[in-house]
MILUMTOR-145225 format. One line per 2 residues: their letters; for each residue x, y, z of N, C-alpha, C. Coordinates in steps of 0.2 Angstrom, whole numbers, always signed. Example, Ala and Ser with C-alpha at 12.3 -4.5 7.8 and 13.67 -1.06 7.14 Angstrom:
BEGIN
AS> +66:-28:+39:+62:-22:+39:+66:-16:+39 | +64:-11:+35:+68:-5:+36:+64:+0:+39
//
This chain:
BEGIN
MD> -93:-516:-213:-90:-514:-207:-83:-515:-207 | -81:-521:-209:-74:-524:-209:-70:-520:-215
QV> -74:-518:-220:-71:-514:-226:-69:-507:-223 | -74:-504:-219:-73:-497:-217:-67:-497:-212
KS> -67:-502:-208:-61:-503:-203:-54:-504:-207 | -54:-508:-212:-48:-510:-216:-46:-503:-220
FI> -51:-500:-222:-50:-494:-226:-46:-488:-221 | -49:-488:-215:-46:-483:-211:-39:-485:-209
EN> -38:-491:-207:-32:-494:-205:-26:-493:-211 | -29:-493:-217:-24:-493:-223:-23:-486:-225
TP> -27:-481:-222:-26:-474:-223:-24:-470:-217 | -18:-470:-216:-15:-467:-209:-18:-460:-208
WL> -17:-456:-213:-19:-449:-212:-27:-448:-210 | -31:-453:-213:-38:-452:-211:-39:-454:-204
EN> -35:-460:-202:-36:-462:-195:-33:-457:-190 | -28:-453:-192:-25:-448:-187:-30:-442:-187
TL> -33:-441:-193:-38:-435:-193:-44:-437:-188 | -46:-443:-189:-52:-445:-184:-50:-444:-177
IF> -44:-447:-175:-41:-446:-168:-41:-439:-166 | -38:-435:-171:-37:-428:-169:-44:-425:-167
II> -49:-426:-172:-55:-423:-171:-58:-425:-164 | -58:-432:-163:-61:-435:-157:-58:-432:-150
VF> -51:-432:-150:-47:-429:-144:-48:-422:-144 | -49:-418:-149:-50:-411:-149:-57:-409:-146
IA> -62:-413:-148:-69:-412:-146:-69:-414:-138 | -66:-420:-137:-66:-422:-130:-63:-417:-125
TL> -57:-414:-127:-53:-409:-123:-58:-403:-123 | -61:-401:-128:-65:-395:-128:-71:-396:-123
VL> -74:-401:-123:-80:-403:-118:-77:-403:-111 | -72:-407:-110:-69:-408:-103:-67:-401:-101
AH> -64:-397:-105:-62:-390:-102:-68:-386:-100 | -73:-387:-104:-79:-383:-102:-82:-385:-96
LA> -83:-392:-95:-86:-395:-89:-82:-393:-83 | -75:-394:-84:-71:-393:-78:-71:-385:-76
TQ> -71:-381:-80:-71:-374:-79:-78:-372:-75 | -83:-375:-78:-89:-374:-74:-89:-377:-67
LV> -86:-382:-66:-86:-385:-60:-82:-381:-55 | -76:-379:-58:-72:-374:-53:-75:-368:-52
QR> -79:-365:-56:-82:-359:-55:-88:-360:-49 | -91:-366:-50:-96:-367:-45:-93:-368:-38
VL> -87:-372:-38:-84:-373:-31:-82:-366:-29 | -79:-362:-33:-76:-355:-30:-82:-351:-28
NH> -88:-351:-31:-94:-347:-29:-97:-350:-23 | -96:-356:-21:-99:-359:-15:-97:-355:-9
GG> -102:-355:-4:-101:-351:+2:-96:-354:+6 | -95:-360:+7:-90:-363:+11:-83:-364:+8
NP> -82:-361:+2:-76:-362:-1:-70:-357:+2 | -64:-360:+4:-59:-356:+7:-55:-352:+2
LP> -56:-353:-5:-52:-349:-10:-57:-343:-12 | -53:-338:-14:-57:-332:-17:-60:-334:-24
SS> -65:-331:-27:-68:-332:-33:-64:-329:-39 | -58:-330:-39:-54:-326:-44:-53:-331:-51
SI> -53:-328:-56:-53:-332:-63:-47:-335:-64 | -41:-334:-60:-35:-337:-61:-35:-344:-60
FV> -39:-347:-56:-40:-354:-55:-44:-357:-61 | -49:-354:-63:-52:-356:-69:-47:-356:-75
NI> -43:-351:-76:-39:-351:-82:-33:-356:-81 | -31:-358:-75:-26:-363:-74:-29:-370:-76
TR> -35:-371:-74:-38:-377:-75:-39:-378:-82 | -42:-373:-86:-43:-374:-93:-36:-375:-97
AA> -31:-371:-95:-24:-372:-98:-21:-379:-97 | -22:-382:-91:-20:-388:-89:-23:-394:-94
IW> -29:-393:-94:-33:-398:-98:-31:-398:-106 | -30:-392:-108:-28:-391:-115:-21:-393:-116
CL> -17:-392:-112:-10:-395:-112:-10:-402:-113 | -14:-405:-108:-15:-413:-108:-18:-415:-115
GL> -23:-412:-118:-26:-414:-124:-21:-413:-130 | -17:-407:-130:-12:-406:-135:-7:-411:-135
SV> -5:-413:-129:+0:-419:-128:-2:-425:-131 | -8:-427:-130:-11:-433:-132:-11:-433:-140
IL> -13:-427:-143:-14:-426:-150:-7:-427:-153 | -2:-424:-150:+5:-424:-153:+8:-431:-153
DT> +6:-435:-147:+9:-441:-146:+5:-446:-151 | -1:-446:-151:-5:-451:-155:-5:-450:-162
CF> -6:-443:-164:-7:-442:-171:+0:-441:-175 | +5:-438:-171:+11:-436:-175:+17:-440:-172
GI> +16:-444:-167:+21:-448:-164:+26:-444:-160 | +24:-438:-158:+29:-433:-154:+28:-433:-147
NA> +33:-435:-143:+32:-435:-136:+33:-428:-133 | +28:-425:-130:+29:-418:-128:+35:-417:-123
SA> +36:-421:-119:+42:-420:-114:+48:-421:-118 | +49:-425:-123:+55:-426:-127:+56:-420:-131
LI> +50:-417:-133:+50:-411:-138:+53:-405:-134 | +51:-404:-128:+53:-399:-124:+60:-399:-122
AA> +62:-406:-120:+69:-407:-119:+74:-406:-125 | +71:-407:-131:+75:-407:-137:+76:-400:-139
LG> +72:-395:-137:+72:-388:-138:+79:-385:-136 | +81:-388:-130:+87:-385:-127:+88:-378:-126
VA> +92:-375:-130:+93:-368:-129:+87:-364:-131 | +84:-366:-136:+78:-363:-139:+72:-363:-133
GI> +72:-368:-129:+67:-369:-124:+69:-364:-118 | +76:-363:-117:+78:-358:-112:+76:-351:-115
AI> +77:-349:-121:+75:-343:-124:+68:-342:-123 | +64:-347:-125:+56:-346:-124:+54:-345:-117
SL> +57:-348:-112:+56:-347:-105:+57:-340:-103 | +63:-338:-106:+65:-331:-104:+60:-326:-107
GF> +57:-328:-113:+52:-323:-116:+46:-323:-112 | +44:-328:-109:+38:-329:-105:+40:-327:-97
QD> +45:-324:-96:+47:-323:-89:+42:-319:-85 | +40:-313:-89:+35:-309:-86:+28:-312:-85
TL> +27:-316:-90:+20:-320:-89:+20:-325:-83 | +26:-329:-83:+26:-333:-77:+27:-330:-70
SN> +30:-324:-70:+30:-320:-64:+23:-317:-62 | +19:-315:-67:+13:-313:-65:+8:-319:-63
LI> +9:-324:-66:+5:-330:-65:+6:-333:-58 | +13:-333:-56:+15:-335:-49:+12:-330:-44
GG> +13:-323:-46:+11:-318:-42:+3:-318:-40 | -1:-320:-46:-8:-320:-45:-10:-326:-40
LQ> -6:-332:-41:-7:-337:-36:-6:-336:-29 | +0:-332:-28:+2:-330:-21:-4:-325:-18
LS> -6:-321:-22:-11:-316:-20:-18:-320:-18 | -20:-325:-22:-26:-328:-21:-26:-333:-16
LA> -20:-337:-16:-20:-342:-11:-19:-339:-4 | -15:-334:-3:-14:-331:+3:-20:-326:+5
RL> -24:-325:+0:-30:-321:+1:-28:-314:+3 | -23:-312:+0:-21:-305:+1:-25:-300:-3
VE> -28:-302:-8:-33:-298:-12:-38:-302:-15 | -44:-300:-14:-50:-304:-16:-55:-300:-20
PG> -58:-302:-25:-64:-298:-28:-69:-296:-23 | -70:-289:-24:-75:-286:-20:-72:-282:-15
ER> -65:-282:-14:-62:-278:-9:-60:-271:-12 | -59:-266:-8:-57:-260:-10:-50:-259:-8
VE> -45:-258:-12:-38:-257:-11:-35:-251:-14 | -29:-250:-12:-25:-245:-15:-18:-248:-16
IM> -16:-247:-23:-10:-250:-25:-6:-245:-29 | +0:-243:-27:+4:-238:-30:+0:-232:-32
GK> -4:-229:-27:-8:-223:-28:-14:-224:-31 | -16:-230:-34:-22:-231:-37:-27:-234:-32
QG> -33:-231:-32:-38:-234:-27:-44:-237:-32 | -47:-243:-29:-52:-245:-33:-55:-252:-30
LV> -60:-254:-33:-63:-260:-31:-60:-266:-35 | -58:-271:-32:-55:-277:-35:-61:-281:-39
QD> -60:-281:-45:-65:-285:-49:-63:-292:-50 | -57:-293:-52:-54:-300:-53:-47:-300:-53
IT> -44:-307:-52:-37:-308:-52:-36:-313:-57 | -33:-311:-63:-32:-316:-69:-25:-319:-68
WR> -23:-323:-73:-17:-326:-73:-11:-321:-75 | -13:-315:-77:-8:-309:-78:-9:-303:-74
HT> -15:-301:-73:-16:-294:-69:-22:-295:-65 | -22:-289:-61:-28:-288:-56:-31:-282:-59
TL> -38:-282:-59:-42:-277:-62:-45:-273:-56 | -44:-266:-56:-47:-262:-51:-52:-257:-55
LD> -58:-256:-52:-63:-252:-54:-63:-246:-50 | -61:-240:-52:-60:-234:-48:-67:-230:-48
SD> -67:-225:-44:-74:-221:-42:-76:-218:-48 | -72:-217:-53:-74:-213:-60:-76:-218:-65
GN> -76:-225:-63:-79:-230:-68:-73:-232:-72 | -67:-230:-71:-61:-233:-75:-59:-239:-73
VN> -57:-244:-77:-54:-250:-75:-46:-250:-76 | -43:-251:-71:-35:-251:-71:-33:-258:-70
YI> -28:-260:-75:-25:-267:-75:-18:-266:-72 | -17:-270:-67:-11:-269:-63:-8:-276:-63
PN> -2:-277:-66:+1:-284:-66:+2:-287:-59 | +1:-293:-58:+1:-296:-52:+8:-296:-49
SI> +13:-296:-53:+20:-296:-50:+21:-289:-47 | +18:-284:-50:+19:-277:-47:+16:-277:-40
IN> +10:-280:-39:+7:-280:-33:+11:-283:-27 | +14:-288:-29:+18:-292:-24:+25:-288:-22
KN> +27:-284:-26:+33:-280:-25:+32:-273:-22 | +25:-271:-21:+24:-264:-19:+19:-265:-13
SL> +18:-259:-9:+14:-259:-4:+6:-260:-6 | +3:-263:-2:-5:-264:-3:-9:-262:+3
TH> -13:-258:+2:-18:-255:+7:-25:-257:+6 | -28:-260:+11:-35:-262:+11:-39:-256:+14
LD> -44:-254:+10:-48:-248:+11:-55:-251:+14 | -58:-246:+17:-65:-248:+19:-69:-248:+13
TT> -74:-253:+13:-78:-253:+7:-85:-249:+8 | -85:-247:+14:-92:-243:+15:-90:-236:+17
MT> -95:-232:+16:-94:-224:+17:-101:-222:+21 | -100:-218:+26:-106:-216:+30:-106:-208:+28
VK> -112:-206:+26:-114:-200:+24:-118:-196:+29 | -116:-191:+31:-120:-187:+36:-122:-180:+33
VP> -129:-179:+34:-131:-172:+32:-134:-169:+38 | -130:-163:+40:-132:-160:+46:-138:-155:+45
FL> -142:-154:+50:-148:-150:+49:-149:-146:+56 | -154:-142:+56:-156:-138:+62:-163:-137:+62
VA> -166:-139:+68:-173:-138:+68:-175:-133:+74 | -181:-130:+73:-182:-125:+79:-184:-128:+85
NG> -182:-125:+91:-184:-128:+97:-192:-129:+98 | -194:-134:+101:-201:-135:+102:-204:-139:+97
SN> -200:-142:+92:-203:-146:+87:-204:-153:+89 | -209:-156:+86:-211:-163:+88:-205:-168:+85
LE> -201:-169:+89:-195:-173:+87:-197:-180:+84 | -201:-183:+87:-203:-190:+85:-206:-190:+78
AL> -211:-186:+77:-214:-185:+71:-209:-183:+65 | -205:-178:+67:-200:-176:+63:-195:-181:+61
TE> -193:-185:+65:-188:-190:+64:-191:-195:+59 | -197:-197:+60:-200:-202:+56:-201:-199:+49
TL> -203:-193:+48:-203:-190:+42:-197:-189:+38 | -191:-187:+42:-185:-187:+39:-182:-194:+36
IT> -183:-199:+40:-181:-206:+38:-185:-208:+32 | -192:-207:+32:-196:-209:+26:-194:-206:+20
KS> -193:-199:+20:-192:-195:+14:-185:-197:+11 | -180:-197:+16:-173:-199:+14:-173:-206:+11
SK> -176:-211:+14:-176:-217:+11:-179:-218:+5 | -184:-214:+4:-188:-214:-3:-183:-211:-8
AL> -180:-206:-7:-175:-202:-11:-169:-207:-13 | -167:-211:-9:-161:-216:-10:-163:-223:-13
AD> -169:-224:-13:-172:-231:-15:-169:-233:-21 | -169:-229:-26:-166:-232:-33:-159:-229:-34
EG> -156:-227:-29:-149:-225:-31:-144:-229:-27 | -138:-231:-30:-133:-234:-27:-135:-240:-22
TI> -130:-242:-18:-131:-248:-13:-131:-246:-6 | -137:-246:-3:-138:-243:+4:-137:-249:+8
LS> -132:-249:+13:-130:-255:+17:-133:-254:+24 | -136:-249:+26:-139:-248:+32:-145:-243:+31
PV> -150:-244:+36:-156:-240:+36:-154:-233:+37 | -158:-228:+34:-157:-221:+36:-158:-220:+43
SV> -154:-216:+47:-155:-214:+54:-155:-207:+55 | -157:-205:+60:-157:-198:+62:-154:-197:+69
QY> -149:-193:+70:-145:-192:+76:-146:-185:+78 | -147:-183:+84:-147:-177:+87:-141:-176:+91
SG> -138:-170:+90:-131:-169:+93:-131:-164:+98 | -135:-159:+98:-135:-154:+103:-140:-148:+101
ST> -140:-143:+106:-144:-137:+105:-140:-131:+104 | -143:-126:+101:-140:-119:+100:-146:-114:+101
LG> -144:-108:+101:-149:-103:+101:-154:-103:+96 | -151:-106:+90:-156:-106:+84:-160:-112:+84
GL> -159:-117:+88:-163:-123:+88:-159:-129:+90 | -161:-135:+88:-158:-141:+89:-154:-144:+83
TG> -148:-146:+84:-144:-148:+78:-144:-156:+78 | -143:-159:+72:-143:-166:+71:-141:-168:+64
SI> -141:-174:+63:-138:-176:+56:-143:-182:+54 | -143:-182:+47:-147:-188:+44:-141:-193:+41
CV> -141:-199:+44:-135:-203:+42:-137:-209:+38 | -133:-211:+33:-134:-217:+29:-127:-220:+27
TI> -126:-227:+27:-120:-230:+25:-121:-233:+18 | -117:-232:+14:-118:-234:+7:-111:-238:+5
ER> -112:-242:+0:-106:-245:-3:-101:-240:-6 | -95:-239:-4:-90:-234:-7:-90:-236:-15
GS> -90:-231:-19:-89:-231:-26:-96:-232:-29 | -101:-234:-26:-108:-235:-29:-111:-228:-31
MP> -110:-223:-27:-112:-216:-28:-108:-211:-24 | -107:-205:-27:-103:-200:-24:-107:-198:-18
GD> -103:-196:-12:-106:-194:-6:-109:-187:-7 | -107:-183:-12:-110:-177:-13:-117:-178:-16
KV> -118:-183:-20:-124:-184:-23:-129:-187:-18 | -127:-191:-13:-131:-193:-8:-134:-188:-3
SD> -129:-183:-2:-131:-177:+2:-136:-173:-1 | -135:-172:-8:-139:-168:-12:-146:-171:-12
LI> -147:-178:-13:-153:-181:-14:-157:-180:-7 | -154:-181:-1:-157:-181:+5:-159:-174:+6
SR> -155:-169:+5:-156:-162:+6:-162:-160:+2 | -163:-162:-4:-168:-160:-8:-175:-163:-5
AV> -174:-169:-3:-180:-173:-1:-183:-170:+6 | -179:-167:+10:-181:-165:+17:-181:-157:+17
AQ> -180:-154:+12:-179:-146:+12:-185:-143:+15 | -191:-145:+15:-196:-142:+18:-197:-143:+25
EI> -193:-148:+28:-194:-150:+35:-189:-147:+39 | -183:-146:+36:-178:-143:+41:-174:-138:+37
AP> -170:-135:+41:-165:-130:+38:-158:-133:+39 | -154:-131:+34:-147:-134:+34:-143:-131:+40
S> -139:-135:+42:-135:-133:+48:-129:-129:+46
//
């Protein structure tokens, strides 16, 4: 054992290599555990912060910066702070090169901490509408109704108007029934058939309902109503599914 210790001490490159491997693995494990912890905290129901990946990215980056500083100092004898100070003009040039990145990072933090934008919200930014999927250290991702993913820099969002849109959509299918129909039985049939037609489609946020609005010479007018998550399914498709399901029961209005 003493011989191994003496050999390592007399072989600086081997000692530095071992330290490098140990610190690198420790940083890797610590970054993994820390990001898992942050994700768990962000996904917790009582957490005041939105579940944006920007917080996970910042945590991971901070741990890796710390690990690399330890490696530079221990293995190469380079003080990270002194190195940054020694860069001087080069450091200024590098910081200018990362100006957009820093602007987007700060913008993402402002959006997340102020809760201006959160994953799951439907927003409109510079004419683009979509569901917010995530806020990263550089951009915010929007999923539009066509399934396209838009990447919008965080700094752009901070400089332009932001509109929060309703995440739900109520679809109404008008119909006409003959006077004298059994409304109670008809209502139950319409709800049952419509619900069955929509069971495997999209996200239904409310039970199907039937509303009667008035009477005409041709009969009684009404609507089959259902609220769905906007973007989960086109409204025309919902109307088509319901109309096909109840075609034998009613006439279109």
